[in-house]
C-alpha positions as CSV (number, residue, x, y, z in Angstrom):
1,M,-10.7,13.5,30.9
2,R,-11.3,13.1,27.2
3,V,-8.8,13.9,24.5
4,L,-9.4,14.8,20.9
5,V,-6.5,14.0,18.7
6,A,-6.2,16.1,15.5
7,G,-3.7,16.9,12.9
8,W,-3.5,18.1,9.3
9,F,-5.3,14.8,8.4
10,S,-8.4,16.4,10.1
11,F,-9.0,18.9,7.3
12,D,-10.3,18.6,3.8
13,E,-8.6,22.0,3.0
14,V,-5.0,20.9,3.3
15,I,-2.7,18.1,2.4
16,A,-1.7,15.7,5.1
17,T,1.1,13.2,5.0
18,I,1.7,9.7,6.2
19,G,4.1,11.1,8.8
20,D,1.3,13.2,10.3
21,E,-0.8,10.1,10.8
22,L,2.1,8.0,12.2
23,G,2.7,10.7,14.8
24,A,-0.9,10.6,15.8
25,D,-0.7,6.8,16.0
26,V,2.1,7.0,18.5
27,V,0.2,9.4,20.8
28,V,-3.0,7.4,20.5
29,G,-0.9,4.4,21.7
30,W,0.1,6.4,24.7
31,L,-3.5,7.3,25.5
32,R,-4.5,3.7,25.2
33,E,-1.8,2.6,27.6
34,L,-2.8,5.3,30.1
35,G,-6.5,4.3,29.8
36,I,-7.5,7.8,28.7
37,D,-10.7,8.2,26.7
38,H,-10.0,9.7,23.3
39,S,-11.2,10.2,19.8
40,V,-9.4,11.0,16.5
41,A,-10.7,13.7,14.2
42,W,-10.5,12.8,10.5
43,A,-11.1,14.8,7.4
44,P,-14.4,13.9,5.8
45,Y,-12.7,12.7,2.6
46,L,-10.8,10.0,4.5
47,Q,-14.0,8.6,5.9
48,R,-12.3,7.0,8.9
49,G,-13.9,8.7,11.8
50,P,-15.7,11.8,13.1
51,D,-15.3,15.3,11.6
52,W,-14.3,17.6,14.4
53,R,-16.8,20.2,13.2
54,E,-19.6,17.9,14.1
55,L,-18.3,17.1,17.6
56,D,-19.3,19.0,20.8
57,P,-16.2,20.7,22.1
58,A,-17.7,20.7,25.6
59,E,-17.2,16.9,25.7
60,F,-13.4,17.2,25.5
61,T,-10.9,18.3,28.1
62,H,-7.9,18.3,25.8
63,L,-7.1,19.0,22.1
64,V,-3.9,17.5,21.0
65,F,-2.7,18.6,17.5
66,L,-0.1,16.3,16.0
67,S,2.9,16.8,13.6
68,G,3.7,18.9,10.7
69,P,4.3,22.7,10.4
70,L,2.8,25.0,12.9
71,S,1.7,28.2,11.3
72,D,-1.1,30.8,11.5
73,V,-3.5,29.5,8.9
74,P,-7.3,29.8,9.0
75,V,-8.1,26.1,9.5
76,L,-5.9,25.9,12.6
77,R,-7.4,29.1,14.0
78,E,-10.8,27.6,13.5
79,L,-10.0,24.4,15.2
80,T,-8.3,25.9,18.2
81,S,-11.0,28.5,18.6
82,A,-13.7,25.9,18.5
83,F,-11.9,24.0,21.4
84,A,-10.9,27.1,23.3
85,G,-12.4,25.6,26.5
86,A,-10.0,22.7,26.3
87,Q,-6.3,22.4,27.1
88,R,-4.8,22.8,23.6
89,W,-1.4,21.1,23.0
90,A,0.7,21.0,19.8
91,V,3.0,17.9,19.8
92,N,5.7,16.9,17.3
93,V,5.4,20.1,15.3
94,S,7.8,22.3,13.3
95,V,7.3,25.9,14.4
96,V,7.6,27.9,11.2
97,D,5.4,30.8,12.4
98,D,6.1,31.8,16.0
99,G,2.7,33.5,16.2
100,A,1.0,30.2,15.9
101,R,2.2,29.3,19.4
102,A,-0.6,31.5,20.8
103,F,-3.1,29.0,19.6
104,F,-1.9,26.4,22.1
105,D,-1.3,26.2,25.8
106,E,1.7,23.8,25.4
107,V,4.0,23.1,22.5
108,W,6.4,20.1,22.1
109,E,8.5,21.0,19.1
110,R,10.4,18.6,17.0
111,D,12.2,21.5,15.5
112,G,12.3,25.2,15.7
113,P,14.8,27.9,16.7
114,G,17.5,26.1,18.7
115,V,15.4,22.9,18.9
116,A,15.8,19.5,17.2
117,R,14.1,16.4,18.5
118,P,13.3,13.0,17.0
119,D,10.0,12.8,15.1
120,L,7.5,10.5,16.8
121,A,7.1,8.4,13.6
122,V,10.5,6.8,14.5
123,A,8.5,4.9,17.2
124,T,5.9,3.5,14.9
125,T,4.6,0.1,15.8
126,T,2.6,-0.5,12.6
127,P,2.5,-4.3,12.1
128,D,4.4,-5.7,9.2
129,V,2.2,-6.6,6.2
130,P,3.0,-8.3,2.9
131,V,3.9,-6.2,-0.1
132,L,2.5,-7.2,-3.5
133,A,3.9,-6.5,-6.9
134,V,1.0,-6.3,-9.3
135,A,1.2,-6.7,-13.0
136,F,-2.0,-5.7,-14.9
137,A,-2.7,-6.7,-18.4
138,P,-4.2,-4.5,-21.1
139,A,-7.3,-5.4,-23.0
140,Q,-5.3,-7.8,-25.3
141,Q,-7.4,-7.4,-28.4
142,E,-5.9,-10.5,-29.9
143,Y,-8.3,-12.5,-27.6
144,G,-11.4,-10.6,-28.8
145,A,-14.5,-11.1,-26.8
146,R,-12.7,-13.5,-24.5
147,S,-10.7,-10.8,-22.9
148,R,-11.8,-10.0,-19.4
149,S,-8.9,-7.7,-18.5
150,E,-10.9,-4.7,-17.6
151,R,-13.2,-6.6,-15.2
152,V,-10.3,-8.5,-13.6
153,R,-8.3,-5.4,-13.1
154,A,-11.3,-3.6,-11.5
155,V,-11.8,-6.5,-9.1
156,V,-8.1,-6.6,-8.2
157,E,-7.8,-2.8,-7.7
158,D,-10.9,-2.8,-5.5
159,W,-9.6,-5.7,-3.5
160,L,-6.2,-4.0,-2.9
161,K,-8.0,-0.8,-1.8
162,T,-10.6,-2.6,0.4
163,R,-7.9,-4.7,2.1
164,A,-5.6,-1.7,2.4
165,L,-2.7,-3.8,1.0
166,P,0.6,-2.2,0.2
167,W,1.4,-2.8,-3.5
168,F,3.3,-1.4,-6.4
169,E,2.7,-1.9,-10.1
170,L,5.1,-3.9,-12.2
171,D,5.2,-2.0,-15.4
172,M,6.2,-4.6,-18.0
173,D,6.1,-2.4,-21.1
174,L,9.0,-0.7,-22.9
175,Y,7.1,2.0,-24.9
176,E,6.3,5.6,-24.2
177,K,8.4,6.0,-21.1
178,Q,9.9,9.1,-19.7
179,Y,13.1,7.1,-19.0
180,D,14.7,4.0,-20.4
181,R,13.3,0.7,-19.1
182,F,15.4,-2.4,-18.6
183,P,14.4,-5.9,-17.4
184,S,16.9,-5.7,-14.5
185,Q,14.8,-2.9,-13.0
186,V,11.6,-5.0,-13.1
187,E,13.5,-8.0,-11.7
188,A,14.9,-6.0,-8.9
189,L,11.4,-5.0,-7.9
190,V,10.1,-8.5,-8.2
191,R,12.8,-9.8,-5.8
192,R,11.7,-7.2,-3.2
193,A,8.0,-8.2,-3.2
194,D,6.5,-10.8,-0.9
195,V,4.0,-11.9,-3.5
196,V,3.5,-11.2,-7.2
197,L,-0.1,-10.9,-8.4
198,S,0.1,-11.2,-12.2
199,M,-2.3,-10.9,-15.0
200,R,0.7,-11.2,-17.3
201,L,2.8,-14.2,-18.4
202,H,6.2,-12.7,-17.8
203,A,5.4,-11.4,-14.3
204,L,4.4,-14.9,-13.5
205,V,7.7,-16.3,-14.9
206,L,9.9,-13.7,-13.2
207,G,8.2,-14.2,-9.8
208,L,8.9,-17.9,-9.9
209,A,12.4,-17.4,-11.4
210,H,13.3,-15.2,-8.4
211,G,11.6,-17.5,-5.8
212,V,8.6,-15.3,-5.1
213,P,5.1,-16.9,-4.8
214,V,2.8,-15.8,-7.6
215,I,-1.0,-15.4,-7.7
216,A,-1.6,-16.0,-11.4
217,C,-4.8,-14.3,-12.6
218,D,-5.7,-15.3,-16.2
219,P,-7.7,-12.4,-17.7
220,V,-8.9,-14.4,-20.7
221,A,-12.2,-16.4,-20.5
222,G,-11.4,-20.1,-21.0
223,G,-7.8,-19.5,-20.2
224,A,-4.9,-18.4,-22.4
225,K,-1.1,-17.9,-22.0
226,V,-1.1,-17.2,-18.3
227,S,-2.8,-20.5,-17.5
228,A,-0.7,-22.3,-20.1
229,Q,2.5,-21.0,-18.6
230,A,1.5,-22.0,-15.1
231,A,0.8,-25.5,-16.4
232,A,4.1,-25.6,-18.2
233,L,5.9,-24.7,-14.9
234,G,3.6,-26.9,-12.8
235,W,2.5,-23.8,-10.8
236,P,-0.7,-24.5,-8.8
237,L,-1.8,-21.0,-7.7
238,V,-3.9,-19.9,-10.7
239,L,-7.3,-18.2,-10.8
240,T,-9.4,-18.2,-14.0
241,A,-11.2,-15.1,-15.2
242,A,-14.5,-16.5,-13.9
243,E,-13.0,-17.3,-10.5
244,I,-11.5,-14.0,-9.6
245,D,-13.4,-12.2,-6.8
246,P,-12.3,-10.8,-3.5
247,Y,-12.8,-14.1,-1.6
248,A,-10.8,-16.1,-4.1
249,L,-8.0,-13.4,-3.9
250,D,-8.1,-13.6,-0.1
251,A,-7.7,-17.4,-0.2
252,A,-4.9,-17.1,-2.8
253,L,-3.0,-14.6,-0.8
254,E,-3.3,-16.7,2.3
255,H,-1.9,-19.7,0.3
256,A,0.9,-17.6,-1.1
257,L,2.0,-16.5,2.4
258,S,1.5,-19.9,4.0
259,G,5.1,-20.9,3.6
260,T,4.0,-24.1,1.9
261,L,5.0,-23.2,-1.7
262,G,8.7,-23.5,-1.5
263,G,8.5,-27.0,-3.1
264,P,6.3,-25.9,-6.0
265,I,8.6,-22.9,-6.6
266,A,11.7,-25.0,-6.7
267,A,9.9,-27.5,-9.0
268,A,8.8,-24.7,-11.3
269,Q,12.4,-23.5,-11.5
270,R,13.6,-27.0,-12.4
271,R,10.9,-27.3,-15.1
272,G,11.9,-23.9,-16.4
273,R,15.6,-24.9,-16.7
274,A,14.7,-28.1,-18.3
275,G,12.4,-26.3,-20.8
276,V,15.1,-23.8,-21.7
277,A,17.6,-26.6,-22.2
278,E,15.2,-28.4,-24.5
279,A,14.6,-25.2,-26.5
280,R,18.4,-24.7,-26.8
281,D,18.9,-28.2,-28.1
282,W,16.1,-27.6,-30.7
283,F,17.7,-24.3,-31.7
284,T,21.1,-25.9,-32.1
285,R,19.7,-28.7,-34.2
286,Q,18.1,-26.2,-36.5
287,L,21.3,-24.3,-37.0
288,G,23.0,-27.6,-37.9
289,R,20.7,-28.4,-40.7
């Protein structure tokens, strides 16, 4: 017995969803537990595994199509026709076109006329991974030739992609937005991140203010305000523009997640409060002149 697992993620011609892949992950887990030989067919654009069009259908006893709407569309006809010699099952599907049932020997519906069953994605066992809040810096023309923002951003983006890390961008700017922007929105996002990776001064400050470890990436050759602020707060996890590469980022992320930075975070917060108090005293004295 050998099973080919396919889904809408197996075609370049259509749009697949994360839910389609999660349903497949659950079934692949069942096949592993049962010790059944299997392969997963991936669309060429995903570059994760074999294209079903390049496989020999005679090598498979079963075709299992996972998740999403079941309808009479050319790519589904092509797939099921190619594997006509196998048992063809549709699992975790929404039957929106009853004629498409004929493509399969067995159908396990998640919904259809008179049917409503839990989607397989509810049983996901995907391991928990850290979520990064990332603040990119623009070119910062005030630093002239010292600015390395474009190179640093490119390295960070490639690292996030290569490591398949979940992340969201901390948009620190107020201008040209389709909606009003307020600091409270950014702070709420910071609090929900496991790590902040910041090329900007204020994302560094907000991360520490809210108790989140920060990987400070100074995008200016020789160091500028990001490094200076980290020094002012006594924050140790700083990468210079020359140091930033995938391996340095790997090591920094491991350090940030090590659980050893609680003390430095608390110390940075104390330094911050002391610095603000000092600034307030100065301001008050100026008003009294």
